[in-house]
Structure formats: structure tokens, C-alpha cells
C-alpha positions as CSV (number, residue, x, y, z in Angstrom):
1,X,-8.6,29.3,-27.6
2,X,-11.0,26.9,-25.9
3,X,-9.0,23.9,-27.2
4,X,-5.7,25.5,-26.1
5,X,-7.0,25.9,-22.5
6,X,-8.4,22.3,-22.5
7,X,-5.1,20.9,-23.8
8,X,-3.1,22.8,-21.2
9,X,-5.2,21.5,-18.3
10,X,-5.0,17.9,-19.7
11,X,-1.1,18.2,-19.9
12,X,-0.8,19.4,-16.4
13,X,-3.3,16.9,-14.8
14,X,-1.7,14.0,-16.8
15,X,1.7,14.9,-15.4
16,X,0.4,15.0,-11.9
17,X,-1.5,11.8,-12.2
18,X,1.6,10.0,-13.7
19,X,3.7,11.2,-10.8
20,X,1.1,9.9,-8.3
21,X,0.9,6.7,-10.3
22,X,4.6,5.9,-9.8
23,X,3.7,4.9,-6.2
24,X,2.0,1.8,-7.5
25,X,5.0,0.8,-9.7
26,X,8.2,2.0,-7.9
27,X,7.9,4.7,-5.3
28,X,10.7,7.2,-5.3
29,X,11.7,9.6,-2.5
30,X,11.7,12.6,-4.9
31,X,8.0,12.3,-5.1
32,X,7.5,11.4,-1.4
33,X,5.8,14.7,-0.6
34,X,3.3,14.2,-3.5
35,X,2.4,10.7,-2.2
36,X,1.5,12.2,1.1
37,X,-0.6,14.8,-0.7
38,X,-2.4,12.3,-2.9
39,X,-5.8,13.0,-1.7
40,X,-5.3,16.7,-2.1
41,X,-3.5,16.5,-5.5
42,X,-6.0,14.0,-6.9
43,X,-9.0,16.0,-5.8
44,X,-7.5,19.2,-7.4
45,X,-7.1,17.1,-10.6
46,X,-10.8,16.3,-10.4
47,X,-11.7,20.0,-10.1
48,X,-9.3,20.8,-13.0
49,X,-10.9,18.2,-15.2
50,X,-14.4,19.4,-14.5
51,X,-13.2,22.9,-15.8
52,X,-11.8,21.1,-18.8
53,X,-15.1,19.4,-19.5
54,X,-16.9,22.7,-19.4
55,X,-14.4,24.2,-21.8
56,X,-14.3,21.3,-24.3
57,X,-15.5,17.8,-24.1
58,X,-13.3,15.1,-25.5
59,X,-12.5,11.4,-24.9
60,X,-9.2,12.3,-23.4
61,X,-10.7,14.7,-21.0
62,X,-13.2,12.2,-19.9
63,X,-10.4,9.5,-19.4
64,X,-8.3,11.9,-17.3
65,X,-11.4,12.8,-15.3
66,X,-12.0,9.1,-14.5
67,X,-8.4,8.6,-13.6
68,X,-8.4,11.6,-11.2
69,X,-11.6,10.2,-9.6
70,X,-9.9,6.8,-9.3
71,X,-6.9,8.2,-7.5
72,X,-9.0,10.3,-5.3
73,X,-11.2,7.4,-4.3
74,X,-8.2,5.1,-3.7
75,X,-6.6,7.7,-1.4
76,X,-9.8,7.7,0.7
77,X,-9.9,3.9,0.7
78,X,-6.3,3.4,1.8
79,X,-6.6,6.0,4.5
80,X,-9.1,3.7,6.2
81,X,-6.9,0.5,5.9
82,X,-5.2,1.0,9.3
83,X,-8.2,2.4,11.1
84,X,-9.5,0.5,14.2
85,X,-12.3,2.5,15.7
86,X,-13.9,1.9,19.1
87,X,-16.8,-0.5,19.2
88,X,-19.8,-0.8,21.6
89,X,-18.0,-3.4,23.6
90,X,-15.1,-0.9,24.2
91,X,-17.3,1.7,25.8
92,X,-16.4,0.9,29.4
93,X,-12.7,0.5,28.7
94,X,-10.4,2.7,30.9
95,X,-8.8,5.6,29.2
96,X,-5.9,8.1,29.5
97,X,-4.9,11.2,27.6
98,X,-1.9,12.1,25.4
99,X,-0.7,15.4,24.1
100,X,1.7,15.5,21.1
101,X,2.9,18.8,19.7
102,X,5.8,20.1,17.6
103,X,6.2,23.5,19.0
104,X,9.0,24.8,16.7
105,X,12.5,25.2,18.0
106,X,12.7,29.0,17.7
107,X,9.2,29.7,19.0
108,X,10.4,31.3,22.2
109,X,7.9,34.1,22.3
110,X,5.1,31.6,22.7
111,X,6.9,29.3,25.3
112,X,4.7,30.5,28.2
113,X,1.5,30.1,26.4
114,X,2.5,26.6,25.3
115,X,3.4,25.8,28.9
116,X,0.0,26.8,30.0
117,X,-1.6,24.7,27.2
118,X,0.3,21.6,28.3
119,X,-0.5,22.1,32.0
120,X,-4.2,22.7,31.2
121,X,-4.5,19.8,28.7
122,X,-5.3,17.2,31.2
123,X,-2.8,14.9,29.4
124,X,-1.3,12.0,31.3
125,X,1.6,11.7,28.8
126,X,3.1,14.4,26.7
127,X,5.3,14.3,23.7
128,X,6.9,17.6,22.6
129,X,9.2,18.0,19.5
130,X,11.6,20.9,19.0
131,X,11.1,21.7,22.7
132,X,14.0,24.1,23.2
133,X,11.7,27.1,24.0
134,X,10.4,25.1,27.1
135,X,13.8,24.7,28.8
136,X,13.2,27.6,31.1
137,X,9.9,26.2,32.1
138,X,11.0,22.8,33.2
139,X,10.5,23.4,36.9
140,X,7.0,24.7,36.4
141,X,6.1,21.7,34.2
142,X,7.6,19.4,36.8
143,X,5.0,20.4,39.2
144,X,2.4,18.5,37.1
145,X,4.8,16.2,35.1
146,X,7.5,15.1,37.6
147,X,8.9,12.5,35.2
148,X,10.6,13.4,31.9
149,X,13.2,12.5,29.3
150,X,14.9,15.3,27.5
151,X,16.2,18.7,28.5
152,X,19.1,17.4,30.6
153,X,17.7,13.9,31.5
154,X,19.1,11.2,29.2
155,X,19.1,13.8,26.3
156,X,21.1,16.9,27.0
157,X,19.2,19.1,24.5
158,X,15.4,19.7,24.3
159,X,14.9,18.6,20.7
160,X,12.8,15.6,21.8
161,X,10.9,15.9,25.2
162,X,8.7,13.2,26.9
163,X,6.7,14.3,30.0
164,X,4.7,12.0,32.2
165,X,2.6,12.2,35.4
166,X,3.6,8.7,36.2
167,X,7.1,7.0,36.5
168,X,9.0,6.4,33.2
169,X,10.6,3.0,33.3
170,X,13.3,1.4,31.1
171,X,13.8,4.5,28.9
172,X,15.7,4.1,25.6
173,X,16.9,7.0,23.5
174,X,17.9,6.3,19.8
175,X,19.3,8.2,16.9
176,X,17.4,7.1,13.8
177,X,19.8,8.7,11.2
178,X,22.7,11.0,10.8
179,X,20.4,14.0,10.0
180,X,19.2,14.6,13.6
181,X,20.4,12.8,16.8
182,X,18.2,11.4,19.5
183,X,14.8,11.9,18.0
184,X,13.4,8.5,19.1
185,X,12.3,7.8,22.7
186,X,10.9,4.5,23.9
187,X,9.8,3.9,27.6
188,X,7.4,2.1,29.7
189,X,4.7,3.7,31.7
190,X,1.8,2.4,33.8
191,X,-1.5,4.3,33.2
192,X,-5.0,3.2,34.1
193,X,-3.5,0.2,35.8
194,X,-1.7,-1.1,32.6
195,X,1.9,-1.0,31.6
196,X,2.3,0.2,28.1
197,X,5.2,1.1,25.7
198,X,5.2,4.9,25.1
199,X,7.1,6.1,22.1
200,X,7.9,9.6,21.0
201,X,9.4,10.2,17.4
202,X,10.3,12.9,15.1
203,X,11.4,11.8,11.6
204,X,13.3,13.9,9.0
205,X,11.6,15.3,6.0
206,X,10.9,12.7,3.3
207,X,12.6,14.6,0.5
208,X,16.1,14.2,2.2
209,X,17.2,11.2,0.0
210,X,16.1,8.0,1.6
211,X,16.7,9.1,5.2
212,X,13.0,9.2,6.0
213,X,12.5,5.4,5.0
214,X,15.7,4.6,6.8
215,X,14.4,6.1,10.0
216,X,11.1,4.4,9.7
217,X,12.9,1.1,9.3
218,X,15.0,1.6,12.3
219,X,12.0,2.7,14.4
220,X,10.1,-0.4,13.2
221,X,13.0,-2.5,14.4
222,X,13.0,-0.9,17.8
223,X,9.2,-1.3,18.1
224,X,9.4,-4.9,17.1
225,X,11.6,-5.5,20.1
226,X,8.7,-4.7,22.4
227,X,5.6,-6.7,23.3
228,X,2.2,-5.6,24.6
229,X,0.3,-2.3,24.3
230,X,2.2,0.5,22.5
231,X,1.4,4.2,22.0
232,X,3.4,6.1,19.4
233,X,3.1,9.8,18.6
234,X,5.1,12.4,16.9
235,X,5.9,14.5,13.7
236,X,6.5,12.1,10.8
237,X,6.6,14.9,8.1
238,X,4.4,12.6,6.0
239,X,0.8,11.4,5.9
240,X,-0.3,7.9,6.4
241,X,-0.9,7.8,2.7
242,X,2.8,7.6,1.8
243,X,4.0,4.2,0.7
244,X,6.8,4.0,3.3
245,X,4.4,5.1,6.1
246,X,2.0,2.3,5.1
247,X,4.8,-0.2,5.1
248,X,5.8,1.0,8.6
249,X,2.3,0.7,9.9
250,X,1.9,-2.8,8.3
251,X,5.2,-4.0,9.9
252,X,4.6,-2.7,13.3
253,X,0.8,-3.6,13.4
254,X,0.0,0.0,14.5
255,X,-3.5,1.4,14.0
256,X,-5.2,4.8,13.7
257,X,-8.4,5.8,15.1
258,X,-10.0,6.6,11.7
259,X,-10.0,10.1,10.5
260,X,-6.7,11.9,11.3
261,X,-6.9,15.7,11.9
262,X,-4.8,17.8,9.7
263,X,-1.8,19.4,11.3
264,X,0.2,21.2,8.7
265,X,0.4,23.8,7.3
266,X,-1.6,25.7,9.9
267,X,-2.8,28.3,7.3
268,X,-4.6,25.5,5.5
269,X,-6.8,24.8,8.5
270,X,-9.1,21.8,7.9
271,X,-7.7,21.5,4.4
272,X,-4.2,20.7,5.7
273,X,-2.3,17.4,5.7
274,X,-2.1,15.1,8.8
275,X,1.6,14.7,9.1
276,X,1.6,14.5,13.0
277,X,0.2,11.2,14.1
278,X,-1.0,9.1,17.0
279,X,-0.7,5.4,16.5
280,X,-1.5,2.5,18.8
281,X,-1.0,-1.2,19.0
282,X,-3.6,-3.6,20.6
283,X,-5.1,-3.8,23.1
284,X,-5.0,0.1,22.9
285,X,-7.5,1.9,20.6
286,X,-7.8,5.6,19.9
287,X,-11.2,6.8,21.4
288,X,-10.6,10.3,19.9
289,X,-7.9,12.5,18.5
290,X,-8.4,16.2,18.1
291,X,-6.5,19.1,16.8
292,X,-5.3,21.7,19.4
293,X,-7.1,24.8,18.1
294,X,-4.3,27.3,18.7
295,X,-0.9,26.5,17.2
296,X,0.8,29.1,19.4
297,X,3.2,30.3,16.8
298,X,4.2,26.8,15.6
299,X,3.9,25.7,12.0
300,X,2.2,22.5,13.2
301,X,-1.1,22.1,15.1
302,X,-0.8,19.8,18.2
303,X,-2.9,16.8,19.0
304,X,-4.9,15.7,22.0
305,X,-5.8,12.0,22.0
306,X,-8.0,9.9,24.3
307,X,-6.6,6.3,24.4
308,X,-8.6,3.4,25.6
309,X,-7.2,0.2,27.0
310,X,-9.5,-2.5,25.6
311,X,-9.7,-6.2,26.0
312,X,-7.4,-8.4,28.0
313,X,-4.3,-8.1,25.7
314,X,-1.0,-9.5,26.3
315,X,1.5,-7.7,28.7
316,X,5.2,-7.5,28.8
């Protein structure tokens, strides 16, 4: 009986580790969600192998345990690759605030509470995805955020919404794939005395064939056309661990602030996955990024980020 339990655990863990391992040889979109969950899946494999070691010690059990530890450690390591935390010399850098939130397009019963949250956030810039429930609150939001894209301005619907306290200049709206239209907004805003590129994005789910990678490639091309500071936020439906996400960050030279708060699923709380992101390009740095504690009926937690404008940098 003990041997049967040990063998069953080893078979399951070996299959999971083999699937994760394909990312290092030839990543495939079918396993894209697992790649995003590498840290979680590998950590679960470590726990499973500890149980297997208690049940029955064997060379193969020790081997799988070591492999699970290796995959877990590598996930932690690569999660830090694109981190660019603040330094002591950045302490006096001017800052501004961003709010980014996928509110869920049928979440009408919480629209008023979400509106209150936006207005009380202190954010200078706001990026809202699946914003249809907020259409009836546009006039109220305009009292604090007189500038916007979406909900009738450049974009007829409210699927992607950009709000700003300062004028939005040179706005561009793009469709990244045939799955969902107009889910990429790029514009210029001047905050804390500096003109920056401000981008809002919502990519499709990574298990829809290769559309997720296609959208990332097209977004990267649009970003490559810009120069100077850039702030990007949105729902990527994937963590920064996914191979195509890492390629996107490498191409665009975007950085994280370090640890990324989990945003999905909300029932997982702090054990969730960070699939909503805030990324920046120099001379911007992320001073802090925190989870909005109340999801207000959404299946994602929103994010509040403090962005610092460091150094001299190069402008447009």
C-alpha cells in the first residue's frame, strides 16, 4: 500500500515537472497557463514529494524532490530578473499615482462602489478594463478625471478605459488581435513636470491558440515606436514567469518594482497569481505597488502604484 501511494505521487509529480520543463525546450501555448503557475505548481510538487518521502524513501523520490526544488528556485530567480527597485539616490524623485483595475464587464451592481474607489484612490492616472458598468458614472468621474479615452471618446464602447487628471495627448488606439478589438491605448501625459508615454492594455487568455503571443508582439512593436519614459498597466492574463511575457519584457526593456501582488483568483488571496501588472521604462521606477483590498465583485484585484521619475532620462 505504501509503495502504491509513493508510486502514484511520483507519477503525478513527474508529469507536472515534465510539462513545466517544456518551457526550457520548446514552450507551447497549450501549457501557457502552467508556465504562469510555475512557482505554485513546483511548490506543490515539493510538498507532494515530502509526503512521498515520508511514505517510502527511494532514489527516484529523492530525484523528483530535487527537481521540484530546482524548478521552484528557478521560478523565484527569474521572477527577479526584471526587477528594478528604488535606491537611496531615488528617494527625492517626484512621484505620481496610478490605478489599474479589471472590474469585470457584467459587474453592474458594484459600479457605484468602484466609482467611489476610483475617486478616493488619489490616482493621477487610471486604467480600467471591462469598464462597461462605469458608463453611467462618466459625468461623476469627469469631475476628478476630465480627460479620458473610452466610453465614447475614440473608443465607442467601455471595454478599455483610460482616465487622467491631466491632458491626454497624441492618443492611439489599437486592436491587437481578432479576439477583442481596441484593447490597447497609448498616449502621452505630463505628470510631475515630465511627459511620459502611458499605455493601457488587456490581452486575451493565453490558452486561445497563439493569440496571446501575437498580441504581445504587436504591443511590443507599438511600444518600440516610442521613446522616453513609459508606464504600462493592465490585465495580461499571465504572470511575468511565462516565456512569452519574459520575451515581451526583454524586448521592450520594461521593468517591475520587484514583488508583484497577486491579483487572481480573488479567493486565493495572497496565494493567488499576479496576472495584472504595472511595468515601467527608465527613467521611471515603481516605488510601490499594492493590491486594492476590496475586489468589489470583480474576479481580479486592482492595483495602486506609486511611480517615481528618477534621473535625467531622455524625453521625446
